[in-house]
C-alpha positions as CSV (number, residue, x, y, z in Angstrom):
1,M,-120.0,-134.7,87.0
2,P,-117.5,-136.2,84.5
3,S,-114.4,-138.1,85.6
4,P,-111.3,-136.0,86.3
5,S,-108.6,-135.5,83.7
6,F,-105.5,-137.8,83.9
7,V,-103.4,-135.2,85.6
8,A,-106.1,-134.2,88.0
9,F,-106.7,-137.9,88.9
10,K,-103.0,-138.5,89.6
11,N,-103.0,-135.5,92.0
12,L,-105.9,-136.7,94.0
13,H,-105.4,-138.4,97.4
14,Q,-105.7,-142.2,97.1
15,R,-109.1,-142.3,98.8
16,H,-110.5,-139.8,96.3
17,Q,-109.0,-141.7,93.4
18,L,-110.8,-144.8,94.7
19,A,-114.1,-142.9,94.9
20,Q,-113.6,-141.7,91.3
21,L,-113.0,-145.3,90.2
22,V,-116.2,-146.5,92.0
23,Q,-118.2,-143.7,90.5
24,H,-116.8,-143.4,87.0
25,G,-114.4,-146.3,86.4
26,R,-115.2,-149.3,84.2
27,P,-113.7,-152.6,85.5
28,L,-111.8,-154.3,82.7
29,A,-109.7,-157.2,84.2
30,E,-108.0,-158.7,87.2
31,R,-104.7,-160.5,87.6
32,T,-102.3,-161.6,90.3
33,E,-98.7,-160.8,90.5
34,D,-96.6,-162.4,93.3
35,S,-98.7,-161.7,96.4
36,F,-100.8,-158.9,94.9
37,R,-104.2,-158.7,93.3
38,L,-104.5,-156.1,90.6
39,S,-107.7,-154.7,89.3
40,L,-107.7,-152.7,86.0
41,Y,-110.2,-149.9,85.4
42,A,-110.8,-147.6,82.4
43,L,-111.5,-144.1,83.4
44,G,-112.1,-141.7,80.5
45,S,-109.0,-141.8,78.3
46,Y,-106.7,-143.4,80.8
47,Y,-106.4,-146.5,83.0
48,A,-105.9,-147.3,86.7
49,E,-104.6,-150.4,88.5
50,V,-105.7,-150.9,92.0
51,W,-103.2,-153.0,94.0
52,R,-104.3,-155.1,96.9
53,G,-102.7,-158.0,98.8
54,V,-104.1,-161.4,97.9
55,G,-106.9,-162.1,100.3
56,D,-107.0,-158.5,101.5
57,D,-109.4,-155.7,100.5
58,H,-107.2,-152.9,101.7
59,V,-105.9,-150.8,98.8
60,L,-102.1,-150.5,98.8
61,F,-101.6,-148.4,95.8
62,I,-103.3,-147.0,92.7
63,H,-101.3,-146.8,89.6
64,A,-102.7,-144.5,86.8
65,F,-101.4,-144.6,83.3
66,D,-102.4,-143.3,79.9
67,H,-100.1,-145.2,77.6
68,P,-101.3,-148.5,76.0
69,R,-98.0,-150.1,77.0
70,G,-99.4,-150.4,80.6
71,L,-102.0,-152.9,79.3
72,T,-99.3,-155.5,78.2
73,D,-99.6,-157.6,81.3
74,Y,-103.3,-158.0,80.7
75,L,-103.2,-159.1,77.1
76,E,-102.6,-162.8,77.8
77,Q,-106.0,-162.9,79.5
78,I,-107.8,-161.8,76.4
79,S,-108.9,-164.7,74.1
80,L,-109.6,-163.8,70.5
81,N,-110.5,-167.4,69.5
82,Y,-114.0,-167.5,68.2
83,E,-115.9,-169.1,65.4
84,L,-117.1,-166.9,62.6
């Protein structure tokens, strides 16, 4: 079964969103912001951030977005320095 569309994903209950991320999501990055640990996933043509407290596995919030602007906070983690 393919991953749900962006609109369908946003309309799911959080526990079903998490199940979709486990089944279909591709982990991309993690970062911390204040006292939160954010995990970024790609899911089809959109992305989802899973918010947890630092040191806690309980999911507080899942933020889904489909605009590349949402990736801005992750760009500083990407290193493009390499030798040709």
